[in-house]
VMD Tcl script that draws the C-alpha trace (Angstrom):
set ca {
  {-98.49 113.40 -61.90}
  {-100.28 112.02 -64.96}
  {-102.59 114.53 -66.64}
  {-105.54 112.68 -68.11}
  {-107.66 113.75 -71.06}
  {-111.21 114.45 -69.90}
  {-114.43 113.58 -71.74}
  {-117.63 115.37 -70.77}
  {-120.59 112.99 -70.54}
  {-123.84 115.00 -70.84}
  {-126.87 114.32 -68.67}
  {-129.99 113.76 -70.77}
  {-133.68 113.77 -70.03}
  {-134.95 112.45 -73.36}
  {-135.51 108.73 -73.90}
  {-132.98 106.76 -75.95}
  {-134.50 104.04 -78.10}
  {-131.92 101.24 -78.15}
  {-132.19 100.24 -81.81}
  {-128.62 100.59 -83.08}
  {-129.36 103.82 -84.95}
  {-128.07 107.00 -83.34}
  {-130.86 109.26 -84.58}
  {-132.13 110.76 -81.30}
  {-131.45 114.45 -80.77}
  {-129.82 113.59 -77.45}
  {-126.76 112.19 -79.23}
  {-126.06 115.65 -80.64}
  {-125.27 116.84 -77.12}
  {-122.18 114.64 -76.85}
  {-118.82 115.15 -78.52}
  {-117.23 112.42 -80.63}
  {-114.25 110.64 -79.17}
  {-111.09 110.62 -81.27}
  {-109.43 107.24 -81.88}
  {-105.77 106.32 -82.21}
  {-103.72 103.25 -83.10}
  {-101.81 102.14 -79.96}
  {-98.06 102.85 -79.77}
  {-97.97 104.76 -83.08}
  {-100.73 107.12 -81.85}
  {-101.88 107.79 -85.42}
  {-105.34 107.93 -86.98}
  {-106.67 104.42 -87.74}
  {-107.59 103.31 -91.25}
  {-111.07 102.29 -90.10}
  {-112.86 105.35 -88.76}
  {-114.87 105.05 -85.53}
  {-117.36 107.52 -84.08}
  {-118.28 107.09 -80.41}
  {-120.28 109.11 -77.88}
  {-121.42 108.66 -74.26}
  {-124.49 109.97 -72.44}
  {-126.23 109.25 -69.14}
  {-129.54 109.71 -67.39}
  {-130.86 108.89 -63.94}
  {-130.59 105.14 -64.50}
  {-128.21 104.31 -67.33}
  {-124.92 104.99 -69.05}
  {-125.32 105.04 -72.83}
  {-122.70 104.51 -75.49}
  {-123.28 104.81 -79.21}
  {-120.79 103.93 -81.93}
  {-120.62 103.99 -85.71}
  {-117.85 101.75 -87.03}
  {-116.88 102.17 -90.66}
  {-115.89 98.75 -91.93}
  {-115.49 97.37 -95.44}
  {-115.55 93.73 -94.26}
  {-117.82 93.15 -91.26}
  {-117.11 89.87 -89.46}
  {-118.84 88.27 -86.46}
  {-119.88 84.68 -85.78}
  {-119.75 84.15 -82.00}
  {-123.20 84.11 -80.43}
  {-122.70 82.81 -76.87}
  {-122.29 85.34 -74.07}
  {-118.67 85.75 -72.96}
  {-117.29 84.20 -76.14}
  {-113.85 85.25 -77.39}
  {-115.40 88.24 -79.15}
  {-112.01 89.97 -79.53}
  {-111.12 87.43 -82.23}
  {-113.59 89.13 -84.61}
  {-114.96 92.64 -85.13}
  {-115.83 94.11 -81.76}
  {-116.05 97.34 -79.79}
  {-114.94 97.47 -76.18}
  {-115.74 99.70 -73.22}
  {-113.61 99.79 -70.09}
  {-114.99 101.69 -67.10}
  {-113.80 102.20 -63.55}
  {-116.34 103.83 -61.26}
  {-113.67 105.55 -59.19}
  {-110.33 107.18 -59.85}
  {-108.93 105.39 -56.81}
  {-108.52 101.76 -55.79}
  {-108.69 98.56 -57.85}
  {-111.56 97.03 -59.78}
  {-113.02 97.85 -63.18}
  {-115.40 96.55 -65.84}
  {-114.70 95.31 -69.35}
  {-117.51 95.17 -71.91}
  {-117.27 93.91 -75.49}
  {-120.00 94.04 -78.14}
  {-120.02 92.45 -81.59}
  {-121.94 93.46 -84.73}
  {-124.40 90.62 -84.00}
  {-125.07 91.82 -80.43}
  {-122.93 89.24 -78.65}
  {-121.88 90.50 -75.21}
  {-118.70 89.83 -73.29}
  {-118.75 91.38 -69.82}
  {-116.34 90.96 -66.93}
  {-115.53 92.54 -63.60}
  {-111.79 92.65 -62.95}
  {-111.30 93.04 -59.17}
  {-107.59 93.86 -59.34}
  {-105.88 96.97 -60.67}
  {-104.90 95.31 -63.95}
  {-105.94 92.16 -65.83}
  {-103.65 89.33 -64.69}
  {-104.63 86.70 -67.24}
  {-107.82 85.56 -65.51}
  {-110.24 87.41 -67.77}
  {-112.29 84.28 -68.52}
  {-112.69 83.71 -64.79}
  {-113.73 87.33 -64.29}
  {-116.30 87.03 -67.10}
  {-118.46 84.81 -64.88}
  {-119.91 88.11 -63.71}
  {-122.75 89.42 -65.88}
  {-124.19 92.92 -65.90}
  {-127.89 92.53 -65.25}
  {-130.22 94.65 -67.37}
  {-127.73 95.58 -70.07}
  {-129.27 96.31 -73.48}
  {-127.63 96.32 -76.91}
  {-128.85 96.66 -80.47}
  {-126.97 96.98 -83.76}
  {-127.55 98.08 -87.34}
  {-125.46 96.68 -90.20}
  {-125.00 98.48 -93.51}
  {-123.51 95.67 -95.54}
  {-123.45 91.90 -95.75}
  {-121.87 90.35 -92.71}
  {-119.31 87.53 -93.07}
  {-119.02 87.95 -96.84}
  {-115.65 89.23 -98.03}
  {-116.67 89.15 -101.69}
  {-118.20 92.63 -101.48}
  {-117.57 95.93 -99.71}
  {-119.53 96.80 -96.57}
  {-120.18 100.31 -95.33}
  {-120.47 100.37 -91.52}
  {-122.11 98.90 -88.47}
  {-123.54 100.96 -85.63}
  {-124.48 100.07 -82.10}
  {-126.33 101.50 -79.10}
  {-125.75 100.20 -75.59}
  {-127.49 100.89 -72.29}
  {-125.66 99.93 -69.10}
  {-127.77 100.29 -65.93}
  {-126.01 101.78 -62.94}
  {-127.90 99.25 -60.82}
  {-125.98 96.51 -62.63}
  {-122.57 97.80 -61.47}
  {-121.90 96.45 -57.96}
  {-119.07 98.91 -57.23}
  {-121.69 101.69 -57.10}
  {-123.49 100.03 -54.16}
  {-126.90 100.96 -55.55}
  {-126.22 104.65 -56.11}
  {-126.07 106.67 -59.34}
  {-123.22 108.98 -60.38}
  {-123.67 112.61 -59.38}
  {-123.01 115.69 -61.48}
  {-119.31 116.45 -61.36}
  {-118.33 112.87 -60.52}
  {-115.34 111.42 -62.38}
  {-114.67 107.86 -63.51}
  {-111.90 106.34 -65.61}
  {-112.67 104.83 -69.02}
  {-111.70 104.22 -72.61}
  {-113.40 102.87 -75.71}
  {-111.54 100.52 -78.04}
  {-112.11 98.56 -81.21}
  {-110.81 95.50 -83.03}
  {-111.40 95.57 -86.80}
  {-110.69 92.48 -88.87}
  {-110.73 93.21 -92.60}
  {-108.91 91.60 -95.52}
  {-107.85 95.04 -96.76}
  {-105.98 95.94 -93.56}
  {-102.31 95.35 -92.91}
  {-102.02 92.02 -91.08}
  {-105.84 91.81 -91.54}
  {-106.40 93.51 -88.16}
  {-106.40 96.97 -86.67}
  {-106.65 97.99 -83.02}
  {-107.62 101.47 -81.94}
  {-108.66 103.30 -78.78}
  {-109.75 106.75 -77.66}
  {-106.82 106.62 -75.21}
  {-103.32 107.40 -76.45}
  {-101.92 104.01 -75.45}
  {-98.16 103.58 -75.44}
  {-98.53 99.80 -75.78}
  {-101.21 97.40 -76.97}
  {-102.55 96.77 -73.49}
  {-106.16 97.95 -73.25}
  {-106.04 97.17 -69.51}
  {-103.42 99.79 -68.64}
  {-105.51 101.98 -66.33}
  {-102.75 104.58 -66.13}
  {-103.50 105.66 -69.70}
  {-107.28 105.72 -69.57}
  {-109.33 108.93 -69.88}
  {-111.42 110.73 -67.29}
  {-115.20 110.47 -67.71}
  {-116.85 113.59 -66.27}
  {-120.58 113.35 -65.53}
  {-121.80 116.78 -66.55}
}
mol new
graphics top color blue
foreach p $ca { graphics top sphere $p radius 0.5 }
foreach p [lrange $ca 0 end-1] q [lrange $ca 1 end] { graphics top cylinder $p $q radius 0.2 }
display resetview
C-alpha cells in the first residue's frame, strides 16, 4: 500500500490579510513544503516556498517564488496560464472516490480553476474549467519588472483564500480537525536562464510529469 507524505495544515484564529505579502504571524505556524523536479526528484533551480493554513471558513495558501525573469500576460479567467509563470494547487477533499480541484494562479492574479469529476484528467480540462470557485481571493506582490527579460527580477509572492463554501464536494460543511485530504502544490517557471527555458516542480515526488497523478499526491492533515 502506498505510504503518502503528510503535511500538517495548522488551524488559525488570526485574520489573514490577502495582500500577497506573507507577513502575518500566522504563517509562522506552518512548515514550508519542499519542492522537487518531476522524474529526477532533485531540487529545482528556482526556489519556491509554500505554506498552507485554514480557519473556520477558508483554506489559505501562501507562496514565495524566486524568479529572475517573471512572465505573465494572460488576464482572462481560465486562460492557458500554464504557458507562463504560474503556481498550481491540486486538492481532493477525500482520500476515496473520484473528483478533485485544480487551481492555477499567475503573477498578475489570473485564475484558472476547474473541477475534474473523474479520478484523473482525461484531456477535458478546458471543459472542466467551466466551473468557478465562488468567493476565491488572490493577491500578488512582484519584486522585479514583469515581462522584461533585459534585467534580473527577484521574486513574486502570492496569497490565496479558498472558501470551503465554494467547494461543492464538501456539501456545505467545513473540514474537521484530524480530517485528511489529498493535495500537491506545483509550479511552472519560464525563464531565459533555465535549461529549455522552463522548469516544472512540485511538492510531490512525481515519477512522471503528470501533475494529475493522484496516486503520488500528499496527504493534507487538518490539525
